Legacy VTK file of the C-alpha trace (Angstrom):
# vtk DataFile Version 3.0
C-alpha trace
ASCII
DATASET POLYDATA
POINTS 155 float
-77.630 -27.383 29.295
-75.422 -30.382 29.671
-71.856 -29.914 30.694
-69.082 -30.429 28.123
-66.742 -33.661 28.984
-64.057 -32.026 27.480
-62.352 -28.705 27.737
-61.252 -27.087 24.245
-58.001 -25.791 25.903
-57.016 -29.251 27.045
-57.312 -30.857 23.909
-55.821 -28.330 21.486
-52.411 -27.014 22.887
-52.742 -23.453 21.789
-54.897 -20.783 23.643
-57.284 -18.656 22.137
-55.182 -15.442 22.323
-52.413 -17.242 20.329
-54.999 -18.110 17.667
-56.240 -14.641 17.304
-52.800 -13.168 16.602
-52.138 -16.120 14.202
-48.961 -17.671 15.724
-48.138 -20.989 17.163
-46.546 -20.821 20.423
-44.873 -24.256 19.665
-43.031 -22.392 16.957
-40.148 -20.484 18.632
-37.895 -20.255 15.381
-37.208 -17.357 13.087
-39.432 -16.331 10.205
-37.934 -16.522 6.599
-37.565 -12.837 6.623
-35.887 -12.479 9.863
-33.160 -15.146 8.517
-32.742 -13.331 5.100
-32.224 -10.055 6.958
-29.589 -11.796 9.256
-27.897 -13.583 6.360
-27.584 -10.383 4.328
-26.143 -8.386 7.297
-23.860 -11.045 7.620
-22.855 -10.831 3.989
-22.270 -7.209 4.222
-20.144 -7.256 7.177
-17.829 -10.048 5.591
-17.432 -8.254 2.514
-16.610 -5.127 4.442
-14.090 -6.940 6.656
-12.693 -8.563 3.493
-12.112 -5.377 1.554
-10.462 -4.070 4.723
-8.207 -7.090 4.957
-7.064 -6.782 1.056
-6.477 -2.808 1.638
-4.088 -3.695 4.285
-2.312 -6.358 2.469
-1.920 -3.733 -0.634
-0.421 -0.897 1.714
1.789 -3.353 3.310
3.340 -4.355 -0.100
3.635 -0.676 -1.272
5.393 -0.018 2.112
7.757 -2.822 1.366
8.325 -1.572 -2.129
9.223 1.836 -0.966
11.302 0.676 1.403
13.536 -1.366 -0.836
13.320 1.470 -3.153
14.790 3.768 -0.429
17.515 1.296 0.278
18.590 0.511 -3.244
18.663 4.451 -3.986
20.877 4.906 -0.575
23.033 2.264 -1.788
23.710 3.646 -5.226
24.121 6.940 -3.824
26.675 5.620 -1.346
28.538 3.755 -4.108
29.057 7.076 -6.298
29.906 9.118 -3.323
32.918 6.807 -2.599
34.492 7.088 -6.028
37.345 9.499 -6.147
36.195 11.181 -9.203
33.069 11.416 -11.319
32.415 12.237 -14.879
29.262 14.092 -16.241
26.347 11.971 -17.565
23.565 9.722 -16.782
24.237 5.994 -16.087
21.381 3.500 -15.578
21.270 -0.195 -14.453
19.125 -2.845 -12.600
19.253 -4.275 -9.520
18.510 -8.022 -9.187
14.991 -7.660 -8.077
12.915 -5.884 -10.703
14.174 -2.318 -9.658
15.898 0.139 -12.160
18.325 2.914 -11.142
19.247 5.837 -13.007
22.035 8.093 -11.740
22.375 11.812 -13.143
25.476 13.808 -12.338
25.831 17.276 -13.390
28.842 19.520 -12.750
27.694 23.142 -11.293
28.894 25.818 -13.169
31.631 28.367 -11.040
32.240 32.050 -12.074
35.547 32.172 -13.851
37.359 34.045 -10.985
36.276 31.355 -8.572
37.121 28.334 -11.230
40.540 29.474 -11.218
40.980 29.997 -7.595
39.173 26.775 -6.088
41.038 23.615 -6.468
37.488 21.624 -6.419
34.434 20.929 -8.625
31.067 20.651 -7.356
28.609 18.219 -8.676
24.776 17.664 -8.263
24.241 13.904 -8.340
20.645 12.442 -8.411
19.786 8.897 -8.041
15.964 7.827 -9.142
14.981 4.382 -8.386
11.881 3.133 -10.287
10.038 -0.176 -9.956
6.499 -1.677 -11.406
4.938 -2.259 -14.642
4.973 0.278 -17.621
2.003 2.931 -16.768
2.140 2.015 -13.080
5.830 2.744 -12.267
6.568 3.929 -8.905
9.596 6.156 -8.479
11.845 7.603 -5.381
14.780 10.080 -5.932
17.470 11.356 -3.936
20.067 13.819 -4.498
22.847 15.509 -3.069
25.797 17.798 -3.608
29.575 16.198 -3.898
32.777 18.257 -4.011
35.575 16.675 -5.806
39.036 17.581 -6.493
39.533 19.169 -9.786
41.191 17.070 -12.455
44.326 18.856 -13.694
44.868 18.122 -17.328
48.797 18.038 -18.257
49.428 19.840 -21.825
LINES 1 156
155 0 1 2 3 4 5 6 7 8 9 10 11 12 13 14 15 16 17 18 19 20 21 22 23 24 25 26 27 28 29 30 31 32 33 34 35 36 37 38 39 40 41 42 43 44 45 46 47 48 49 50 51 52 53 54 55 56 57 58 59 60 61 62 63 64 65 66 67 68 69 70 71 72 73 74 75 76 77 78 79 80 81 82 83 84 85 86 87 88 89 90 91 92 93 94 95 96 97 98 99 100 101 102 103 104 105 106 107 108 109 110 111 112 113 114 115 116 117 118 119 120 121 122 123 124 125 126 127 128 129 130 131 132 133 134 135 136 137 138 139 140 141 142 143 144 145 146 147 148 149 150 151 152 153 154
């Protein structure tokens, strides 16, 4: 037998074991399936992160709206409480920033013997602030009791 002048391993850059596995050792990249799986995981993670960010923005807006609603309700309540006299009834109005208010003032009934003896009337004052579109309105309501001097009618 004649000796071979060239060795197959020297001419071909891959070894027999890599040929049997079906891979070329020079191809150190990723397969198409690996790339697709990585892109799918990246897309899912991005969607989750964007949804969390969006939810945070919505919560921040809702919190800001409730804070402004509370501020407006307290402002209107203080305005009513500073009055010297009040009348029973419902009054409504709007603030300049799409917030609406409604104040409901109700005189508490006293027993006849107490009414003649006491020099004051007690009122329940409720202030409700609402905002938002029809059907999706948000509300905030505060109420308190206030004692006012009785109005003496001269006959």
